[in-house]
All heavy atoms as TSV, in Angstrom:
chain	resi	resn	atom	element	x	y	z
A	1	MET	N	N	25.184	19.371	1.369
A	1	MET	CA	C	25.971	18.346	2.025
A	1	MET	C	C	25.693	16.986	1.402
A	1	MET	O	O	26.616	16.218	1.163
A	1	MET	CB	C	25.657	18.326	3.513
A	1	MET	CG	C	26.536	17.346	4.251
A	1	MET	SD	S	26.439	17.533	6.015
A	1	MET	CE	C	25.466	16.142	6.430
A	2	THR	N	N	24.433	16.692	1.145
A	2	THR	CA	C	24.086	15.413	0.535
A	2	THR	C	C	24.678	15.317	-0.859
A	2	THR	O	O	25.164	14.260	-1.245
A	2	THR	CB	C	22.559	15.251	0.480
A	2	THR	OG1	O	22.043	15.402	1.794
A	2	THR	CG2	C	22.175	13.909	-0.060
A	3	ALA	N	N	24.634	16.408	-1.596
A	3	ALA	CA	C	25.199	16.407	-2.942
A	3	ALA	C	C	26.693	16.115	-2.896
A	3	ALA	O	O	27.207	15.377	-3.747
A	3	ALA	CB	C	24.932	17.740	-3.624
A	4	CYS	N	N	27.376	16.634	-1.911
A	4	CYS	CA	C	28.815	16.370	-1.766
A	4	CYS	C	C	29.075	14.896	-1.478
A	4	CYS	O	O	30.021	14.316	-2.022
A	4	CYS	CB	C	29.404	17.223	-0.656
A	4	CYS	SG	S	29.415	18.979	-1.020
A	5	MET	N	N	28.232	14.296	-0.642
A	5	MET	CA	C	28.401	12.875	-0.337
A	5	MET	C	C	28.165	12.028	-1.580
A	5	MET	O	O	28.896	11.066	-1.829
A	5	MET	CB	C	27.452	12.455	0.787
A	5	MET	CG	C	27.833	13.009	2.132
A	5	MET	SD	S	26.649	12.702	3.456
A	5	MET	CE	C	26.280	10.996	3.280
A	6	ILE	N	N	27.157	12.376	-2.375
A	6	ILE	CA	C	26.863	11.619	-3.592
A	6	ILE	C	C	27.997	11.759	-4.600
A	6	ILE	O	O	28.411	10.776	-5.226
A	6	ILE	CB	C	25.516	12.063	-4.181
A	6	ILE	CG1	C	24.374	11.633	-3.250
A	6	ILE	CG2	C	25.308	11.488	-5.573
A	6	ILE	CD1	C	23.019	12.147	-3.640
A	7	ILE	N	N	28.544	12.957	-4.744
A	7	ILE	CA	C	29.673	13.160	-5.658
A	7	ILE	C	C	30.884	12.360	-5.193
A	7	ILE	O	O	31.584	11.750	-6.006
A	7	ILE	CB	C	29.998	14.661	-5.774
A	7	ILE	CG1	C	28.873	15.380	-6.526
A	7	ILE	CG2	C	31.339	14.882	-6.468
A	7	ILE	CD1	C	28.975	16.878	-6.506
A	8	LYS	N	N	31.123	12.314	-3.893
A	8	LYS	CA	C	32.244	11.542	-3.365
A	8	LYS	C	C	32.070	10.067	-3.671
A	8	LYS	O	O	33.016	9.385	-4.058
A	8	LYS	CB	C	32.350	11.756	-1.853
A	8	LYS	CG	C	33.508	11.036	-1.220
A	8	LYS	CD	C	33.574	11.319	0.266
A	8	LYS	CE	C	34.690	10.519	0.896
A	8	LYS	NZ	N	34.780	10.718	2.343
A	9	VAL	N	N	30.834	9.562	-3.548
A	9	VAL	CA	C	30.568	8.148	-3.848
A	9	VAL	C	C	30.783	7.863	-5.320
A	9	VAL	O	O	31.345	6.839	-5.696
A	9	VAL	CB	C	29.122	7.782	-3.427
A	9	VAL	CG1	C	28.722	6.435	-3.962
A	9	VAL	CG2	C	28.999	7.801	-1.922
A	10	ILE	N	N	30.353	8.773	-6.190
A	10	ILE	CA	C	30.505	8.572	-7.627
A	10	ILE	C	C	31.976	8.503	-8.008
A	10	ILE	O	O	32.370	7.728	-8.878
A	10	ILE	CB	C	29.788	9.700	-8.404
A	10	ILE	CG1	C	28.275	9.538	-8.244
A	10	ILE	CG2	C	30.164	9.681	-9.879
A	10	ILE	CD1	C	27.466	10.686	-8.799
A	11	LEU	N	N	32.811	9.286	-7.336
A	11	LEU	CA	C	34.231	9.334	-7.672
A	11	LEU	C	C	35.037	8.184	-7.075
A	11	LEU	O	O	36.199	8.000	-7.441
A	11	LEU	CB	C	34.823	10.673	-7.239
A	11	LEU	CG	C	34.250	11.897	-7.961
A	11	LEU	CD1	C	34.849	13.173	-7.388
A	11	LEU	CD2	C	34.480	11.810	-9.453
A	12	MET	N	N	34.436	7.406	-6.170
A	12	MET	CA	C	35.147	6.268	-5.592
A	12	MET	C	C	35.338	5.205	-6.668
A	12	MET	O	O	34.410	4.885	-7.400
A	12	MET	CB	C	34.369	5.684	-4.407
A	12	MET	CG	C	34.239	6.634	-3.238
A	12	MET	SD	S	33.110	6.026	-1.980
A	12	MET	CE	C	34.071	4.724	-1.269
A	13	GLU	N	N	36.517	4.672	-6.774
A	13	GLU	CA	C	36.809	3.731	-7.849
A	13	GLU	C	C	36.796	2.275	-7.410
A	13	GLU	O	O	36.682	1.391	-8.233
A	13	GLU	CB	C	38.178	4.053	-8.446
A	13	GLU	CG	C	38.210	5.412	-9.114
A	13	GLU	CD	C	39.574	5.738	-9.686
A	13	GLU	OE1	O	40.435	4.850	-9.715
A	13	GLU	OE2	O	39.765	6.888	-10.095
A	14	GLU	N	N	36.887	2.001	-6.123
A	14	GLU	CA	C	37.048	0.619	-5.686
A	14	GLU	C	C	35.729	-0.131	-5.484
A	14	GLU	O	O	35.743	-1.288	-5.131
A	14	GLU	CB	C	37.877	0.554	-4.399
A	14	GLU	CG	C	37.191	1.169	-3.189
A	14	GLU	CD	C	37.514	2.636	-3.027
A	14	GLU	OE1	O	38.282	3.188	-3.813
A	14	GLU	OE2	O	36.978	3.217	-2.086
A	15	ILE	N	N	34.600	0.518	-5.722
A	15	ILE	CA	C	33.330	-0.179	-5.550
A	15	ILE	C	C	32.665	-0.384	-6.900
A	15	ILE	O	O	32.854	0.395	-7.836
A	15	ILE	CB	C	32.383	0.556	-4.577
A	15	ILE	CG1	C	32.030	1.946	-5.070
A	15	ILE	CG2	C	32.965	0.622	-3.193
A	15	ILE	CD1	C	31.007	2.649	-4.214
A	16	THR	N	N	31.894	-1.458	-7.010
A	16	THR	CA	C	31.230	-1.781	-8.266
A	16	THR	C	C	30.054	-0.842	-8.497
A	16	THR	O	O	29.634	-0.115	-7.605
A	16	THR	CB	C	30.733	-3.232	-8.252
A	16	THR	OG1	O	29.747	-3.373	-7.237
A	16	THR	CG2	C	31.871	-4.199	-8.010
A	17	MET	N	N	29.511	-0.898	-9.692
A	17	MET	CA	C	28.422	0.004	-10.063
A	17	MET	C	C	27.166	-0.269	-9.231
A	17	MET	O	O	26.501	0.669	-8.799
A	17	MET	CB	C	28.111	-0.150	-11.554
A	17	MET	CG	C	27.071	0.820	-12.027
A	17	MET	SD	S	27.541	2.531	-11.772
A	17	MET	CE	C	28.124	2.953	-13.360
A	18	MET	N	N	26.817	-1.519	-8.979
A	18	MET	CA	C	25.619	-1.837	-8.197
A	18	MET	C	C	25.756	-1.356	-6.761
A	18	MET	O	O	24.802	-0.845	-6.180
A	18	MET	CB	C	25.326	-3.343	-8.214
A	18	MET	CG	C	24.667	-3.815	-9.475
A	18	MET	SD	S	23.093	-2.997	-9.786
A	18	MET	CE	C	22.101	-3.673	-8.492
A	19	LYS	N	N	26.943	-1.520	-6.188
A	19	LYS	CA	C	27.163	-1.020	-4.826
A	19	LYS	C	C	27.071	0.494	-4.797
A	19	LYS	O	O	26.508	1.069	-3.870
A	19	LYS	CB	C	28.517	-1.480	-4.304
A	19	LYS	CG	C	28.536	-2.922	-3.877
A	19	LYS	CD	C	29.893	-3.341	-3.386
A	19	LYS	CE	C	30.308	-2.527	-2.203
A	19	LYS	NZ	N	31.569	-2.937	-1.611
A	20	ARG	N	N	27.599	1.129	-5.814
A	20	ARG	CA	C	27.559	2.582	-5.897
A	20	ARG	C	C	26.109	3.070	-5.991
A	20	ARG	O	O	25.709	4.007	-5.298
A	20	ARG	CB	C	28.360	3.038	-7.108
A	20	ARG	CG	C	28.576	4.503	-7.190
A	20	ARG	CD	C	29.470	4.865	-8.340
A	20	ARG	NE	N	30.811	4.308	-8.114
A	20	ARG	CZ	C	31.734	4.206	-9.042
A	20	ARG	NH1	N	31.488	4.586	-10.267
A	20	ARG	NH2	N	32.916	3.715	-8.755
A	21	ILE	N	N	25.310	2.405	-6.827
A	21	ILE	CA	C	23.904	2.775	-6.978
A	21	ILE	C	C	23.153	2.552	-5.670
A	21	ILE	O	O	22.346	3.386	-5.253
A	21	ILE	CB	C	23.266	1.981	-8.134
A	21	ILE	CG1	C	23.831	2.458	-9.466
A	21	ILE	CG2	C	21.745	2.111	-8.122
A	21	ILE	CD1	C	23.444	1.606	-10.644
A	22	ALA	N	N	23.427	1.424	-5.005
A	22	ALA	CA	C	22.761	1.137	-3.731
A	22	ALA	C	C	23.107	2.188	-2.683
A	22	ALA	O	O	22.242	2.620	-1.918
A	22	ALA	CB	C	23.135	-0.256	-3.236
A	23	LEU	N	N	24.348	2.617	-2.648
A	23	LEU	CA	C	24.764	3.626	-1.675
A	23	LEU	C	C	24.121	4.982	-1.974
A	23	LEU	O	O	23.625	5.654	-1.062
A	23	LEU	CB	C	26.286	3.746	-1.663
A	23	LEU	CG	C	26.880	4.677	-0.617
A	23	LEU	CD1	C	26.464	4.255	0.788
A	23	LEU	CD2	C	28.387	4.699	-0.739
A	24	ILE	N	N	24.098	5.371	-3.231
A	24	ILE	CA	C	23.472	6.646	-3.603
A	24	ILE	C	C	21.986	6.626	-3.288
A	24	ILE	O	O	21.447	7.575	-2.712
A	24	ILE	CB	C	23.730	6.963	-5.083
A	24	ILE	CG1	C	25.204	7.270	-5.302
A	24	ILE	CG2	C	22.868	8.119	-5.560
A	24	ILE	CD1	C	25.614	7.372	-6.750
A	25	LEU	N	N	21.298	5.538	-3.645
A	25	LEU	CA	C	19.871	5.435	-3.338
A	25	LEU	C	C	19.623	5.418	-1.841
A	25	LEU	O	O	18.652	6.001	-1.356
A	25	LEU	CB	C	19.277	4.184	-3.989
A	25	LEU	CG	C	19.043	4.261	-5.487
A	25	LEU	CD1	C	18.565	2.915	-6.018
A	25	LEU	CD2	C	18.058	5.353	-5.823
A	26	GLY	N	N	20.501	4.757	-1.091
A	26	GLY	CA	C	20.367	4.749	0.362
A	26	GLY	C	C	20.463	6.144	0.948
A	26	GLY	O	O	19.691	6.514	1.833
A	27	ILE	N	N	21.393	6.944	0.438
A	27	ILE	CA	C	21.544	8.323	0.917
A	27	ILE	C	C	20.309	9.144	0.564
A	27	ILE	O	O	19.799	9.908	1.394
A	27	ILE	CB	C	22.830	8.955	0.334
A	27	ILE	CG1	C	24.067	8.265	0.901
A	27	ILE	CG2	C	22.879	10.452	0.604
A	27	ILE	CD1	C	25.359	8.615	0.197
A	28	ILE	N	N	19.823	8.980	-0.668
A	28	ILE	CA	C	18.633	9.731	-1.092
A	28	ILE	C	C	17.427	9.350	-0.245
A	28	ILE	O	O	16.674	10.220	0.218
A	28	ILE	CB	C	18.368	9.504	-2.589
A	28	ILE	CG1	C	19.456	10.178	-3.414
A	28	ILE	CG2	C	16.990	10.033	-2.988
A	28	ILE	CD1	C	19.441	9.819	-4.885
A	29	PHE	N	N	17.221	8.046	-0.029
A	29	PHE	CA	C	16.078	7.613	0.778
A	29	PHE	C	C	16.229	8.041	2.240
A	29	PHE	O	O	15.234	8.323	2.907
A	29	PHE	CB	C	15.869	6.099	0.684
A	29	PHE	CG	C	15.203	5.668	-0.589
A	29	PHE	CD1	C	15.793	4.718	-1.400
A	29	PHE	CD2	C	13.992	6.198	-0.973
A	29	PHE	CE1	C	15.184	4.307	-2.570
A	29	PHE	CE2	C	13.372	5.798	-2.145
A	29	PHE	CZ	C	13.973	4.859	-2.950
A	30	LEU	N	N	17.456	8.117	2.739
A	30	LEU	CA	C	17.670	8.587	4.106
A	30	LEU	C	C	17.246	10.055	4.240
A	30	LEU	O	O	16.572	10.428	5.205
A	30	LEU	CB	C	19.140	8.424	4.498
A	30	LEU	CG	C	19.510	8.815	5.924
A	30	LEU	CD1	C	18.808	7.899	6.912
A	30	LEU	CD2	C	21.011	8.735	6.115
A	31	VAL	N	N	17.604	10.851	3.253
A	31	VAL	CA	C	17.188	12.259	3.260
A	31	VAL	C	C	15.662	12.348	3.183
A	31	VAL	O	O	15.036	13.136	3.911
A	31	VAL	CB	C	17.870	13.028	2.105
A	31	VAL	CG1	C	17.274	14.408	1.936
A	31	VAL	CG2	C	19.368	13.114	2.330
A	32	LEU	N	N	15.051	11.545	2.313
A	32	LEU	CA	C	13.591	11.549	2.199
A	32	LEU	C	C	12.917	11.105	3.498
A	32	LEU	O	O	11.837	11.600	3.841
A	32	LEU	CB	C	13.144	10.651	1.046
A	32	LEU	CG	C	13.414	11.175	-0.350
A	32	LEU	CD1	C	13.044	10.129	-1.390
A	32	LEU	CD2	C	12.657	12.461	-0.589
A	33	THR	N	N	13.549	10.196	4.228
A	33	THR	CA	C	13.007	9.760	5.511
A	33	THR	C	C	12.959	10.915	6.502
A	33	THR	O	O	11.945	11.130	7.171
A	33	THR	CB	C	13.852	8.607	6.090
A	33	THR	OG1	O	13.844	7.522	5.175
A	33	THR	CG2	C	13.317	8.138	7.423
A	34	PHE	N	N	14.052	11.677	6.583
A	34	PHE	CA	C	14.071	12.810	7.503
A	34	PHE	C	C	13.112	13.919	7.067
A	34	PHE	O	O	12.473	14.553	7.901
A	34	PHE	CB	C	15.492	13.355	7.656
A	34	PHE	CG	C	16.368	12.470	8.494
A	34	PHE	CD1	C	17.516	11.909	7.974
A	34	PHE	CD2	C	16.034	12.179	9.806
A	34	PHE	CE1	C	18.320	11.089	8.747
A	34	PHE	CE2	C	16.829	11.361	10.594
A	34	PHE	CZ	C	17.964	10.815	10.058
A	35	ILE	N	N	13.001	14.136	5.763
A	35	ILE	CA	C	12.042	15.126	5.270
A	35	ILE	C	C	10.619	14.687	5.604
A	35	ILE	O	O	9.797	15.497	6.053
A	35	ILE	CB	C	12.222	15.343	3.756
A	35	ILE	CG1	C	13.544	16.058	3.481
A	35	ILE	CG2	C	11.049	16.143	3.178
A	35	ILE	CD1	C	13.908	16.137	2.008
A	36	GLY	N	N	10.312	13.411	5.381
A	36	GLY	CA	C	8.982	12.896	5.706
A	36	GLY	C	C	8.694	12.970	7.193
A	36	GLY	O	O	7.576	13.308	7.605
A	37	GLY	N	N	9.687	12.658	8.014
A	37	GLY	CA	C	9.509	12.771	9.461
A	37	GLY	C	C	9.251	14.198	9.891
A	37	GLY	O	O	8.395	14.472	10.737
A	38	GLY	N	N	9.979	15.134	9.295
A	38	GLY	CA	C	9.750	16.544	9.589
A	38	GLY	C	C	8.368	16.993	9.158
A	38	GLY	O	O	7.700	17.759	9.860
A	39	TYR	N	N	7.913	16.493	8.014
A	39	TYR	CA	C	6.577	16.836	7.520
A	39	TYR	C	C	5.495	16.344	8.478
A	39	TYR	O	O	4.541	17.059	8.765
A	39	TYR	CB	C	6.382	16.246	6.127
A	39	TYR	CG	C	5.030	16.526	5.516
A	39	TYR	CD1	C	4.683	17.813	5.136
A	39	TYR	CD2	C	4.117	15.509	5.302
A	39	TYR	CE1	C	3.455	18.079	4.570
A	39	TYR	CE2	C	2.885	15.759	4.742
A	39	TYR	CZ	C	2.559	17.046	4.372
A	39	TYR	OH	O	1.333	17.305	3.825
A	40	VAL	N	N	5.669	15.134	8.986
A	40	VAL	CA	C	4.705	14.584	9.939
A	40	VAL	C	C	4.720	15.393	11.235
A	40	VAL	O	O	3.666	15.703	11.801
A	40	VAL	CB	C	4.990	13.088	10.212
A	40	VAL	CG1	C	4.134	12.558	11.339
A	40	VAL	CG2	C	4.761	12.266	8.952
A	41	ILE	N	N	5.905	15.760	11.704
A	41	ILE	CA	C	6.008	16.531	12.945
A	41	ILE	C	C	5.414	17.928	12.782
A	41	ILE	O	O	4.701	18.415	13.667
A	41	ILE	CB	C	7.477	16.599	13.415
A	41	ILE	CG1	C	7.921	15.221	13.889
A	41	ILE	CG2	C	7.650	17.628	14.526
A	41	ILE	CD1	C	9.401	15.109	14.170
A	42	ILE	N	N	5.696	18.561	11.647
A	42	ILE	CA	C	5.158	19.910	11.401
A	42	ILE	C	C	3.628	19.893	11.398
A	42	ILE	O	O	2.985	20.828	11.871
A	42	ILE	CB	C	5.708	20.476	10.079
A	42	ILE	CG1	C	7.171	20.849	10.257
A	42	ILE	CG2	C	4.907	21.687	9.598
A	42	ILE	CD1	C	7.877	21.229	8.971
A	43	ASN	N	N	3.041	18.815	10.873
A	43	ASN	CA	C	1.587	18.710	10.802
A	43	ASN	C	C	0.991	18.051	12.042
A	43	ASN	O	O	-0.161	17.605	12.003
A	43	ASN	CB	C	1.167	17.951	9.541
A	43	ASN	CG	C	1.381	18.788	8.312
A	43	ASN	OD1	O	0.823	19.867	8.194
A	43	ASN	ND2	N	2.214	18.307	7.412
A	44	HIS	N	N	1.746	17.969	13.112
A	44	HIS	CA	C	1.295	17.456	14.411
A	44	HIS	C	C	0.720	16.040	14.321
A	44	HIS	O	O	-0.233	15.713	15.021
A	44	HIS	CB	C	0.265	18.405	15.040
A	44	HIS	CG	C	0.751	19.808	15.154
A	44	HIS	ND1	N	1.749	20.170	16.024
A	44	HIS	CD2	C	0.422	20.936	14.473
A	44	HIS	CE1	C	1.992	21.459	15.895
A	44	HIS	NE2	N	1.204	21.948	14.957
A	45	GLY	N	N	1.269	15.227	13.441
A	45	GLY	CA	C	0.845	13.837	13.333
A	45	GLY	C	C	-0.488	13.641	12.639
A	45	GLY	O	O	-1.024	12.536	12.647
A	46	GLN	N	N	-1.036	14.674	12.034
A	46	GLN	CA	C	-2.334	14.567	11.364
A	46	GLN	C	C	-2.217	13.936	9.976
A	46	GLN	O	O	-3.220	13.539	9.410
A	46	GLN	CB	C	-2.987	15.952	11.246
A	46	GLN	CG	C	-3.266	16.597	12.584
A	46	GLN	CD	C	-4.253	15.782	13.418
A	46	GLN	OE1	O	-5.239	15.302	12.905
A	46	GLN	NE2	N	-3.952	15.639	14.697
A	47	VAL	N	N	-1.026	13.857	9.431
A	47	VAL	CA	C	-0.820	13.220	8.128
A	47	VAL	C	C	-0.287	11.811	8.360
A	47	VAL	O	O	0.125	11.442	9.454
A	47	VAL	CB	C	0.152	14.036	7.243
A	47	VAL	CG1	C	-0.448	15.375	6.894
A	47	VAL	CG2	C	1.488	14.214	7.908
A	48	ASN	N	N	-0.292	11.047	7.324
A	48	ASN	CA	C	0.116	9.650	7.396
A	48	ASN	C	C	1.611	9.525	7.719
A	48	ASN	O	O	2.449	10.184	7.099
A	48	ASN	CB	C	-0.191	8.987	6.051
A	48	ASN	CG	C	-0.075	7.496	6.094
A	48	ASN	OD1	O	0.383	6.921	7.071
A	48	ASN	ND2	N	-0.502	6.861	5.016
A	49	ALA	N	N	1.945	8.662	8.653
A	49	ALA	CA	C	3.351	8.447	9.028
A	49	ALA	C	C	4.113	7.695	7.942
A	49	ALA	O	O	5.339	7.578	8.005
A	49	ALA	CB	C	3.429	7.679	10.333
A	50	GLY	N	N	3.420	7.211	6.941
A	50	GLY	CA	C	4.068	6.538	5.820
A	50	GLY	C	C	5.005	7.437	5.046
A	50	GLY	O	O	5.887	6.955	4.343
A	51	TYR	N	N	4.818	8.763	5.176
A	51	TYR	CA	C	5.738	9.693	4.522
A	51	TYR	C	C	7.166	9.503	5.031
A	51	TYR	O	O	8.118	9.820	4.332
A	51	TYR	CB	C	5.314	11.143	4.754
A	51	TYR	CG	C	4.077	11.550	3.985
A	51	TYR	CD1	C	2.911	11.883	4.652
A	51	TYR	CD2	C	4.095	11.600	2.606
A	51	TYR	CE1	C	1.781	12.262	3.950
A	51	TYR	CE2	C	2.971	11.970	1.894
A	51	TYR	CZ	C	1.811	12.304	2.570
A	51	TYR	OH	O	0.705	12.666	1.879
A	52	ALA	N	N	7.326	9.009	6.233
A	52	ALA	CA	C	8.656	8.754	6.779
A	52	ALA	C	C	8.989	7.269	6.789
A	52	ALA	O	O	10.144	6.890	6.620
A	52	ALA	CB	C	8.759	9.306	8.192
A	53	ALA	N	N	7.981	6.424	6.974
A	53	ALA	CA	C	8.226	4.992	7.133
A	53	ALA	C	C	8.629	4.309	5.833
A	53	ALA	O	O	9.536	3.474	5.820
A	53	ALA	CB	C	6.996	4.314	7.720
A	54	VAL	N	N	7.971	4.657	4.740
A	54	VAL	CA	C	8.260	3.984	3.466
A	54	VAL	C	C	9.682	4.267	2.982
A	54	VAL	O	O	10.416	3.324	2.653
A	54	VAL	CB	C	7.194	4.348	2.408
A	54	VAL	CG1	C	7.567	3.807	1.045
A	54	VAL	CG2	C	5.826	3.825	2.842
A	55	PRO	N	N	10.127	5.531	2.943
A	55	PRO	CA	C	11.531	5.735	2.560
A	55	PRO	C	C	12.508	5.122	3.570
A	55	PRO	O	O	13.607	4.707	3.194
A	55	PRO	CB	C	11.698	7.254	2.526
A	55	PRO	CG	C	10.344	7.806	2.460
A	55	PRO	CD	C	9.437	6.812	3.074
A	56	GLY	N	N	12.090	5.028	4.840
A	56	GLY	CA	C	12.946	4.402	5.845
A	56	GLY	C	C	13.184	2.932	5.558
A	56	GLY	O	O	14.301	2.420	5.724
A	57	VAL	N	N	12.149	2.254	5.102
A	57	VAL	CA	C	12.291	0.833	4.741
A	57	VAL	C	C	13.226	0.688	3.553
A	57	VAL	O	O	14.109	-0.181	3.539
A	57	VAL	CB	C	10.910	0.217	4.440
A	57	VAL	CG1	C	11.047	-1.160	3.824
A	57	VAL	CG2	C	10.063	0.156	5.697
A	58	TRP	N	N	13.071	1.550	2.548
A	58	TRP	CA	C	13.957	1.490	1.385
A	58	TRP	C	C	15.393	1.847	1.749
A	58	TRP	O	O	16.343	1.310	1.165
A	58	TRP	CB	C	13.428	2.377	0.267
A	58	TRP	CG	C	12.292	1.712	-0.455
A	58	TRP	CD1	C	10.974	2.012	-0.342
A	58	TRP	CD2	C	12.389	0.604	-1.346
A	58	TRP	NE1	N	10.248	1.144	-1.129
A	58	TRP	CE2	C	11.089	0.284	-1.748
A	58	TRP	CE3	C	13.449	-0.145	-1.840
A	58	TRP	CZ2	C	10.819	-0.759	-2.634
A	58	TRP	CZ3	C	13.175	-1.185	-2.720
A	58	TRP	CH2	C	11.885	-1.481	-3.107
A	59	THR	N	N	15.573	2.724	2.729
A	59	THR	CA	C	16.914	3.045	3.206
A	59	THR	C	C	17.576	1.813	3.792
A	59	THR	O	O	18.739	1.511	3.491
A	59	THR	CB	C	16.846	4.157	4.276
A	59	THR	OG1	O	16.244	5.310	3.704
A	59	THR	CG2	C	18.223	4.495	4.808
A	60	ILE	N	N	16.833	1.088	4.618
A	60	ILE	CA	C	17.365	-0.131	5.231
A	60	ILE	C	C	17.721	-1.163	4.169
A	60	ILE	O	O	18.766	-1.815	4.234
A	60	ILE	CB	C	16.357	-0.700	6.250
A	60	ILE	CG1	C	16.229	0.261	7.430
A	60	ILE	CG2	C	16.770	-2.087	6.717
A	60	ILE	CD1	C	15.067	-0.062	8.352
A	61	ILE	N	N	16.865	-1.295	3.161
A	61	ILE	CA	C	17.118	-2.265	2.082
A	61	ILE	C	C	18.379	-1.892	1.306
A	61	ILE	O	O	19.250	-2.747	1.060
A	61	ILE	CB	C	15.899	-2.358	1.148
A	61	ILE	CG1	C	14.726	-3.018	1.868
A	61	ILE	CG2	C	16.242	-3.107	-0.129
A	61	ILE	CD1	C	13.411	-2.941	1.126
A	62	CYS	N	N	18.504	-0.634	0.926
A	62	CYS	CA	C	19.664	-0.199	0.133
A	62	CYS	C	C	20.973	-0.314	0.917
A	62	CYS	O	O	21.967	-0.827	0.404
A	62	CYS	CB	C	19.463	1.229	-0.354
A	62	CYS	SG	S	18.187	1.407	-1.604
A	63	PHE	N	N	20.970	0.164	2.161
A	63	PHE	CA	C	22.190	0.060	2.961
A	63	PHE	C	C	22.506	-1.391	3.316
A	63	PHE	O	O	23.671	-1.769	3.419
A	63	PHE	CB	C	22.095	0.920	4.216
A	63	PHE	CG	C	22.287	2.390	3.955
A	63	PHE	CD1	C	21.569	3.328	4.669
A	63	PHE	CD2	C	23.184	2.844	3.014
A	63	PHE	CE1	C	21.733	4.684	4.439
A	63	PHE	CE2	C	23.356	4.195	2.766
A	63	PHE	CZ	C	22.633	5.111	3.483
A	64	GLY	N	N	21.484	-2.203	3.511
A	64	GLY	CA	C	21.714	-3.631	3.770
A	64	GLY	C	C	22.368	-4.312	2.583
A	64	GLY	O	O	23.282	-5.117	2.743
A	65	TYR	N	N	21.903	-4.002	1.388
A	65	TYR	CA	C	22.517	-4.563	0.179
A	65	TYR	C	C	23.961	-4.088	0.050
A	65	TYR	O	O	24.853	-4.881	-0.256
A	65	TYR	CB	C	21.717	-4.162	-1.068
A	65	TYR	CG	C	22.324	-4.659	-2.341
A	65	TYR	CD1	C	22.125	-5.967	-2.748
A	65	TYR	CD2	C	23.132	-3.833	-3.123
A	65	TYR	CE1	C	22.708	-6.439	-3.913
A	65	TYR	CE2	C	23.718	-4.292	-4.275
A	65	TYR	CZ	C	23.499	-5.600	-4.680
A	65	TYR	OH	O	24.086	-6.068	-5.827
A	66	TYR	N	N	24.185	-2.800	0.295
A	66	TYR	CA	C	25.541	-2.259	0.184
A	66	TYR	C	C	26.485	-2.950	1.164
A	66	TYR	O	O	27.582	-3.329	0.806
A	66	TYR	CB	C	25.521	-0.753	0.438
A	66	TYR	CG	C	26.890	-0.138	0.450
A	66	TYR	CD1	C	27.587	0.081	-0.716
A	66	TYR	CD2	C	27.502	0.212	1.651
A	66	TYR	CE1	C	28.850	0.634	-0.706
A	66	TYR	CE2	C	28.773	0.764	1.680
A	66	TYR	CZ	C	29.438	0.967	0.496
A	66	TYR	OH	O	30.692	1.495	0.499
A	67	ARG	N	N	26.035	-3.133	2.400
A	67	ARG	CA	C	26.897	-3.760	3.409
A	67	ARG	C	C	27.113	-5.243	3.141
A	67	ARG	O	O	28.163	-5.790	3.459
A	67	ARG	CB	C	26.318	-3.555	4.797
A	67	ARG	CG	C	26.458	-2.117	5.265
A	67	ARG	CD	C	25.908	-1.942	6.649
A	67	ARG	NE	N	26.528	-2.844	7.610
A	67	ARG	CZ	C	27.527	-2.519	8.407
A	67	ARG	NH1	N	28.006	-1.312	8.371
A	67	ARG	NH2	N	28.025	-3.403	9.259
A	68	SER	N	N	26.110	-5.918	2.552
A	68	SER	CA	C	26.263	-7.358	2.299
A	68	SER	C	C	27.257	-7.627	1.179
A	68	SER	O	O	27.816	-8.722	1.110
A	68	SER	CB	C	24.909	-7.973	1.957
A	68	SER	OG	O	24.478	-7.569	0.672
A	69	LYS	N	N	27.476	-6.668	0.313
A	69	LYS	CA	C	28.395	-6.847	-0.803
A	69	LYS	C	C	29.806	-6.395	-0.487
A	69	LYS	O	O	30.658	-6.387	-1.340
A	69	LYS	CB	C	27.893	-6.086	-2.039
A	69	LYS	CG	C	26.577	-6.609	-2.543
A	69	LYS	CD	C	26.709	-8.038	-2.972
A	69	LYS	CE	C	25.391	-8.584	-3.438
A	69	LYS	NZ	N	25.420	-9.999	-3.718
A	70	LYS	N	N	30.084	-5.986	0.741
A	70	LYS	CA	C	31.430	-5.566	1.137
A	70	LYS	C	C	32.282	-6.752	1.219
A	70	LYS	O	O	33.030	-7.359	1.232
A	70	LYS	CB	C	31.402	-4.839	2.456
A	70	LYS	CG	C	31.401	-3.366	2.245
A	70	LYS	CD	C	31.639	-2.648	3.551
A	70	LYS	CE	C	31.898	-1.220	3.208
A	70	LYS	NZ	N	32.141	-0.387	4.313
């Protein structure tokens, strides 16, 4: 599903290259955030929550940049 979203973004013609890169990175970091959150939950919170928090911050940065350039 994520691959389909990334391919759809690549094929969009009305957005600039930087916006396209920001959107793709935002999607990738969003997936990494959920994977990191699942990893923390599976390990009952015994691992560092940074596995979910750090990609979450980058997700906010990438999507914020994408939205500011609209």
